[in-house]
C-alpha positions in Angstrom: -20.5 19.9 4.6 -21.1 16.4 5.9 -19.0 14.6 8.5 -17.6 12.4 5.8 -16.3 15.4 3.9 -14.3 16.9 6.7 -11.5 15.6 8.8 -8.8 17.1 11.1 -6.4 16.9 8.1 -8.3 18.0 5.0 -11.7 19.0 3.6 -13.1 17.4 0.4 -14.2 19.9 -2.3 -15.5 19.6 -5.8 -12.0 20.3 -7.1 -10.1 17.9 -4.8 -8.8 18.2 -1.2 -7.7 21.3 0.7 -5.8 20.7 3.9 -5.9 22.7 7.2 -2.5 24.2 6.1 -4.2 25.6 2.9 -2.7 23.3 0.4 -4.8 22.0 -2.6 -4.6 18.5 -4.0 -6.5 18.5 -7.3 -7.9 14.9 -7.1 -11.0 13.7 -5.3 -10.7 11.5 -2.2 -12.4 8.6 -3.8 -10.2 8.7 -6.9 -7.1 9.1 -4.7 -8.0 6.1 -2.6 -8.4 4.1 -5.8 -5.0 5.2 -7.1 -3.2 4.5 -3.8 -4.8 1.0 -3.7 -2.9 -1.5 -1.5 -0.6 1.3 -0.2 -3.5 2.2 2.2 -3.2 -1.2 3.8 0.2 0.0 5.2 -0.2 3.8 5.4 -3.3 5.6 6.5 -4.9 8.1 4.0 -4.6 11.0 6.6 -0.9 10.2 7.1 -0.2 10.4 3.4 -1.9 13.9 3.3 0.0 15.0 6.4 3.3 13.9 5.0 2.6 15.5 1.6 1.8 18.8 3.4 5.1 18.5 5.4 7.1 17.9 2.2 5.5 20.8 0.4 6.6 23.0 3.2 10.0 21.4 3.6 11.9 24.4 2.0 10.8 26.5 4.9 11.5 23.8 7.5 15.0 23.0 6.1 15.9 26.7 5.9 14.7 27.3 9.5 16.9 24.5 10.8 20.0 25.3 8.7 20.0 29.1 9.2 21.3 29.1 12.9 24.2 26.8 11.8 25.1 29.3 9.0 24.8 32.2 11.4 27.3 30.6 13.7 29.7 29.3 11.0 29.7 32.1 8.4 29.9 35.9 8.2 26.4 37.4 8.2 26.3 38.3 4.5 27.4 34.8 3.5 24.9 33.2 5.9 22.0 35.2 4.4 23.0 34.5 0.8 23.5 30.8 1.7 20.1 30.4 3.2 18.4 32.2 0.2 20.2 29.8 -2.2 19.3 26.8 -0.1 15.7 27.8 0.1 15.4 28.4 -3.7 17.3 25.3 -4.6 15.3 23.0 -2.2 12.0 24.6 -3.3 12.9 23.6 -6.9 14.3 20.1 -6.3 12.2 18.8 -3.4 9.0 18.0 -5.4 11.0 15.4 -7.3 12.5 13.6 -4.3 9.8 12.9 -1.7 10.3 9.8 0.4 8.2 8.4 3.2 11.0 8.5 5.8 12.1 12.0 4.9 8.5 13.3 4.9 7.9 11.8 8.3 11.1 13.4 9.7 10.3 16.8 8.2 6.8 16.5 9.7 8.3 16.3 13.2 10.8 19.1 12.5 7.9 21.5 11.7 7.1 21.7 15.4 7.0 25.5 16.3 7.9 24.6 19.9 11.0 22.6 18.9 12.1 25.3 16.4 11.5 28.0 19.1 13.7 26.2 21.6 16.5 25.8 19.0 16.4 29.4 17.9 16.2 30.6 21.5 19.4 28.8 22.4 21.2 29.7 19.2 20.3 33.4 19.2 21.0 33.7 22.9 24.5 32.3 22.3 25.1 34.8 19.4 24.0 37.7 21.6 26.3 36.6 24.4 29.2 36.6 22.0 28.4 40.1 20.9 27.1 39.1 17.4 24.1 41.4 17.7 23.5 41.9 13.9 23.4 38.1 13.4 21.1 37.8 16.4 18.5 40.3 15.1 18.7 38.9 11.5 18.2 35.4 12.9 15.2 36.5 15.0 13.7 38.3 12.0 14.2 35.3 9.7 12.5 33.0 12.2 9.5 35.3 12.4 9.2 35.8 8.7 9.6 32.1 7.9 7.2 31.0 10.6 4.6 33.5 9.3 5.1 32.4 5.7 6.2 35.9 4.6 9.3 34.7 2.8 7.4 31.9 1.0 4.9 34.4 -0.1 7.6 36.8 -1.4 9.4 34.1 -3.3 6.4 32.3 -4.7 6.0 34.6 -7.7 9.5 33.9 -8.9 9.4 30.2 -8.2 6.0 29.4 -9.7 7.1 29.6 -13.4 10.2 27.6 -12.7 8.2 24.9 -11.0 5.8 24.8 -13.9 8.7 24.4 -16.3 10.2 21.6 -14.2 7.1 19.6 -13.3 4.0 18.6 -15.2 1.7 18.8 -12.1 1.2 21.4 -9.4 3.7 21.0 -6.7 1.3 19.6 -4.1 0.1 16.9 -6.5 3.6 16.2 -7.7 4.6 15.5 -4.1 1.6 13.4 -3.2 1.9 11.3 -6.3 5.6 10.8 -5.5 4.9 9.7 -2.0 2.3 7.1 -3.1 4.9 5.6 -5.5 7.6 5.6 -2.9 5.3 4.1 -0.3 4.3 1.4 -2.8 8.0 0.6 -3.4 8.8 0.6 0.3 6.0 -1.9 1.1 6.4 -3.8 -2.1 2.8 -3.4 -3.4 1.5 -2.6 -6.8 -0.2 0.7 -7.8 -1.0 0.0 -11.5 -3.4 3.0 -11.7 -1.1 5.6 -10.3 -0.2 7.0 -13.8 -3.8 7.8 -14.4 -3.8 10.2 -11.5 -2.0 12.9 -13.6 -4.9 13.3 -16.1 -7.5 13.7 -13.3 -5.3 16.2 -11.4 -4.8 18.3 -14.5 -8.5 18.3 -15.3 -9.5 19.3 -11.7 -6.7 21.9 -11.7 -7.9 23.5 -14.9 -11.5 23.4 -13.7 -10.7 25.1 -10.4 -8.5 27.7 -12.2 -11.3 28.5 -14.6 -13.9 28.8 -11.9 -11.7 31.2 -10.0 -11.1 33.4 -13.0 -13.2 36.6 -13.3 -15.7 36.6 -16.2 -14.7 38.4 -19.3 -16.3 41.9 -19.5 -19.2 42.1 -21.9 -18.8 44.3 -24.9 -20.7 47.6 -25.0 -22.9 46.3 -27.8 -23.8 43.2 -25.7 -24.6 45.5 -22.8 -26.9 47.6 -24.9 -28.7 44.5 -26.1 -29.3 43.3 -22.6 -30.5 46.7 -21.3 
């Protein structure tokens, strides 16, 4: 890997970009810079990737910030049901509504230190009032969300719904949307942005096929090769 292929934000691969958070964008850096065009005169390339990562993870961030409010305002069962519904709903809707300002805000709200301070205060308050079940549930939710366990557990059910809703993988859907919104915000033209979809799908299929295990050879083929 050369210095040009790696940054603090992402690594360039034959199938696109992979970020330090483990998200894949199935388009090459050079092609993506071409699609973004004049947008990059106003927003840095690294910033676009960081904001896209933040928006991809926004269901977790939104759920983490809303859950303490629900624990304080609702019975425990309703709070848990509400946060599950919010997480699933936002995970399905958010890829269609990325905006530059919202992605920047979510990027700041991802701070583990800030989240830890909020949860420390909220859960301490619940404990003082004697709401120990809510306190322990809140602590458990914070740990599971921060470790990505809840995302991992829900991904299998969300994946087919997202594929039905969106033509592109979620990461690419978000990044493409951010480029379009940034272009509108700064009043610049991105005439080639529609072409990004075909390249994304081609790289996505190529990466998927390369990751698939080879089909087992038939017994007859094995005998011929022996």
